[in-house]
C-alpha positions as CSV (number, residue, x, y, z in Angstrom):
1,K,-11.8,-13.3,31.4
2,H,-10.0,-11.4,28.7
3,R,-10.0,-12.5,25.1
4,T,-6.5,-13.5,24.2
5,S,-6.7,-13.7,20.4
6,L,-8.7,-13.7,17.2
7,L,-8.8,-17.5,17.5
8,P,-10.8,-19.3,20.2
9,R,-9.1,-21.3,22.8
10,F,-9.5,-24.9,21.6
11,K,-7.6,-27.9,20.5
12,V,-7.6,-28.7,16.8
13,A,-7.9,-32.2,15.4
14,N,-4.2,-32.8,15.1
15,G,-3.5,-31.7,18.7
16,V,-2.0,-28.3,17.8
17,S,-3.1,-25.6,20.2
18,A,-4.6,-22.3,19.3
19,G,-1.6,-20.7,20.9
20,F,0.6,-22.1,18.1
21,L,-2.0,-20.8,15.6
22,N,-1.7,-17.3,17.2
23,Q,2.1,-17.5,16.8
24,L,1.7,-18.5,13.2
25,L,-0.8,-15.7,12.5
26,S,1.4,-13.0,14.1
27,S,4.5,-14.3,12.2
28,T,2.5,-14.3,8.9
29,I,1.5,-10.6,9.5
30,V,5.1,-9.7,10.3
31,V,6.3,-11.3,7.0
32,L,3.6,-9.6,5.0
33,F,4.5,-6.3,6.6
34,F,8.2,-6.7,5.7
35,F,7.5,-7.6,2.0
36,L,4.3,-5.6,1.6
37,P,5.6,-2.9,-0.9
38,S,7.3,-5.4,-3.2
39,L,4.4,-7.9,-2.9
40,A,1.9,-5.1,-3.6
41,R,3.9,-3.9,-6.6
42,T,4.1,-7.4,-8.1
43,T,0.4,-8.0,-7.4
44,F,-0.8,-4.7,-9.0
45,S,1.6,-5.3,-12.0
46,L,-0.4,-8.4,-12.8
47,F,-3.2,-6.0,-13.8
48,A,-1.1,-3.2,-15.3
49,C,-0.9,-2.6,-19.0
50,V,1.0,-0.2,-21.2
51,S,-0.2,1.5,-24.4
52,V,2.3,1.1,-27.2
53,D,0.9,2.5,-30.5
54,H,-2.2,4.6,-30.8
55,P,-4.5,3.3,-33.6
56,S,-5.0,6.7,-35.0
57,A,-1.3,7.6,-35.2
58,D,-0.3,5.4,-38.2
59,A,-2.3,2.7,-40.0
60,S,0.9,0.7,-40.6
61,L,1.7,0.3,-36.8
62,S,1.6,-3.3,-35.8
63,A,1.7,-3.0,-32.0
64,V,-1.6,-1.2,-31.6
65,G,-3.3,-1.4,-28.2
66,T,-2.2,-2.2,-24.6
67,F,0.2,-4.8,-23.5
68,W,1.1,-6.5,-20.2
69,V,4.0,-4.9,-18.3
70,F,5.5,-8.3,-17.5
71,D,5.5,-9.4,-21.1
72,M,5.3,-6.6,-23.8
73,G,4.5,-9.3,-26.4
74,Q,1.3,-10.3,-24.6
75,A,-1.9,-8.3,-25.3
76,C,-3.6,-7.0,-22.2
77,Y,-6.1,-9.4,-20.7
78,E,-5.8,-11.8,-23.6
79,G,-4.3,-15.3,-23.6
80,Y,-2.4,-16.3,-20.5
81,H,-2.4,-12.7,-19.1
82,R,-6.1,-13.2,-18.3
83,A,-5.3,-16.5,-16.5
84,W,-2.5,-14.9,-14.4
85,A,-4.6,-11.8,-13.6
86,I,-7.7,-13.8,-12.5
87,G,-6.0,-16.9,-11.1
88,L,-3.1,-15.3,-9.2
89,G,-3.8,-11.5,-9.1
90,V,-7.3,-11.6,-7.7
91,P,-6.4,-13.9,-4.7
92,L,-3.4,-11.7,-4.0
93,V,-5.4,-8.5,-4.1
94,L,-7.9,-10.1,-1.6
95,L,-5.0,-11.2,0.6
96,L,-3.1,-7.9,0.7
97,C,-5.9,-5.3,0.2
98,V,-8.7,-6.9,2.1
99,M,-7.6,-9.7,4.5
100,L,-4.4,-8.1,5.8
101,P,-5.8,-4.7,6.8
102,G,-9.1,-6.4,7.8
103,A,-7.2,-8.8,10.1
104,I,-5.4,-5.9,11.7
105,F,-8.5,-3.9,12.4
106,Y,-10.4,-6.9,13.7
107,L,-7.6,-8.1,15.9
108,V,-7.0,-4.8,17.6
109,L,-10.6,-3.4,17.7
110,S,-12.1,-6.6,19.0
111,N,-9.6,-6.7,21.9
112,R,-9.6,-3.0,22.4
113,S,-10.6,-3.2,26.1
114,S,-7.7,-5.5,27.0
115,L,-4.8,-4.4,24.8
116,H,-2.6,-3.4,27.6
117,K,-4.0,-5.8,30.2
118,N,-3.7,-9.1,28.6
119,P,0.0,-10.3,28.5
120,D,-0.8,-13.2,26.1
121,F,-2.4,-10.9,23.5
122,R,0.4,-8.3,23.9
123,R,3.0,-10.9,23.4
124,H,1.6,-12.1,20.1
125,Y,0.2,-8.9,18.7
126,G,1.7,-6.0,20.6
127,F,3.7,-4.9,17.6
128,L,0.4,-3.8,16.0
129,Y,-0.6,-1.2,18.5
130,Q,2.0,-0.4,21.2
131,A,3.4,2.5,19.3
132,Y,0.0,4.3,19.1
133,R,-2.4,6.0,21.5
134,P,-5.3,3.9,22.8
135,A,-7.7,5.9,20.7
136,C,-5.7,5.1,17.5
137,C,-4.7,1.6,18.3
138,Y,-5.9,0.5,14.8
139,W,-3.4,2.9,13.0
140,E,-1.2,0.1,11.7
141,G,-4.1,-0.9,9.5
142,V,-4.3,2.7,8.2
143,I,-0.6,2.6,7.4
144,T,-1.1,-0.6,5.5
145,L,-3.8,1.0,3.4
146,Q,-1.7,4.1,2.8
147,T,1.2,1.9,1.6
148,L,-1.1,0.1,-0.8
149,V,-2.4,3.4,-2.2
150,L,1.2,4.7,-2.8
151,V,2.2,1.5,-4.5
152,A,-0.9,1.6,-6.7
153,V,-0.1,5.2,-7.8
154,S,3.4,4.1,-8.8
155,V,2.1,1.1,-10.8
156,F,-1.1,2.4,-12.4
157,G,0.0,6.0,-12.7
158,F,2.5,5.2,-15.5
159,N,-0.1,5.5,-18.3
160,L,-1.2,9.0,-17.0
161,G,2.3,10.4,-17.6
162,S,5.0,11.3,-15.2
163,Y,3.6,14.7,-14.2
164,A,0.2,13.3,-13.3
165,Q,1.9,10.5,-11.4
166,V,3.9,12.8,-9.3
167,F,0.9,15.0,-8.7
168,L,-1.1,12.0,-7.5
169,L,1.8,11.1,-5.3
170,H,1.9,14.6,-3.9
171,V,-1.9,14.4,-3.1
172,C,-1.4,11.1,-1.3
173,L,1.5,12.5,0.8
174,M,-0.5,15.6,1.7
175,S,-3.4,13.3,2.8
176,I,-1.0,11.3,4.9
177,M,0.4,14.5,6.5
178,A,-3.2,15.7,7.2
179,S,-4.1,12.5,8.9
180,L,-1.0,12.7,11.1
181,I,-1.8,16.3,12.1
182,L,-5.5,15.6,12.8
183,A,-5.3,12.2,14.4
184,K,-1.9,12.4,16.2
185,P,-1.8,8.6,16.4
186,Y,1.6,8.0,18.0
187,A,1.9,7.6,21.7
188,Q,5.3,9.3,21.8
189,A,5.6,12.9,20.7
190,A,9.1,12.3,19.3
191,T,7.8,9.6,17.1
192,L,4.9,11.8,15.8
193,R,7.4,14.6,15.2
194,T,9.8,12.4,13.3
195,M,7.1,10.9,11.1
196,S,5.6,14.3,10.4
197,Q,9.0,15.7,9.4
198,G,9.7,12.7,7.1
199,V,6.3,13.0,5.3
200,G,6.6,16.8,5.2
201,C,10.0,16.5,3.6
202,L,8.5,14.2,0.9
203,C,5.6,16.7,0.4
204,I,8.1,19.6,-0.1
205,T,10.2,17.5,-2.5
206,T,7.2,16.6,-4.7
207,Y,5.9,20.1,-4.6
208,I,9.2,21.5,-5.8
209,A,9.3,18.8,-8.5
210,L,5.9,19.9,-9.8
211,T,6.8,23.6,-9.7
212,L,10.0,23.1,-11.6
213,W,8.7,20.5,-13.9
214,P,9.8,21.1,-17.5
215,D,7.3,21.5,-20.4
216,S,8.9,18.7,-22.4
217,Y,6.0,16.4,-21.7
218,I,3.8,18.9,-23.7
219,S,6.1,20.6,-26.2
220,G,9.9,20.1,-26.7
221,F,12.4,20.3,-23.8
222,A,11.9,23.9,-22.8
223,P,12.1,24.5,-19.0
224,S,9.2,25.9,-17.1
225,D,8.7,29.6,-16.3
226,A,9.7,28.9,-12.6
227,Y,12.9,27.4,-13.7
228,R,13.7,30.3,-16.1
229,N,13.1,32.8,-13.3
């Protein structure tokens, strides 16, 4: 008999069947997918801090150090920022960065032999794997991790400067493109082609931005040599 879900077939104490729990789990995954970028950005921002004044710049500066992006009057990891980061940030990181992709990988890989044979499992979790080849049925978990990395670059790359942030974004996009070319995860060639073209367009855009990047982040507002030529 095929396994139908992550949850065993049993009756819980209040009489609610595991089938209802499967519906609840699949609905929760859909909601997390829909809000993942904004949830991840808010979660990572709970740990993000911004440098205001450098202590060696001027002894009279009063805002020396790093401050929380949500409250620039709160020193980083002091006072209530520590409470928010540990009390709310850590559980959210575990939920979004560990439990969500882990649940996707476990659900799909543990039922790999019956993904297209079990109508009950397909009804609840088919949205996780039906767009991909059987060998890459877990790819939705990979996309989740890729999304989290891109959001992390946008949040934590701020202190590195805009050029370094765009460079990291370009590296991430090139890695995503390489994974699409090597794995070919999508079942339909048209879907793979569309995704590759979209990511490729973003790679070209960030590459052009890096090439024509002005020198103002180093000295003045002079354009780069590529721009002058």
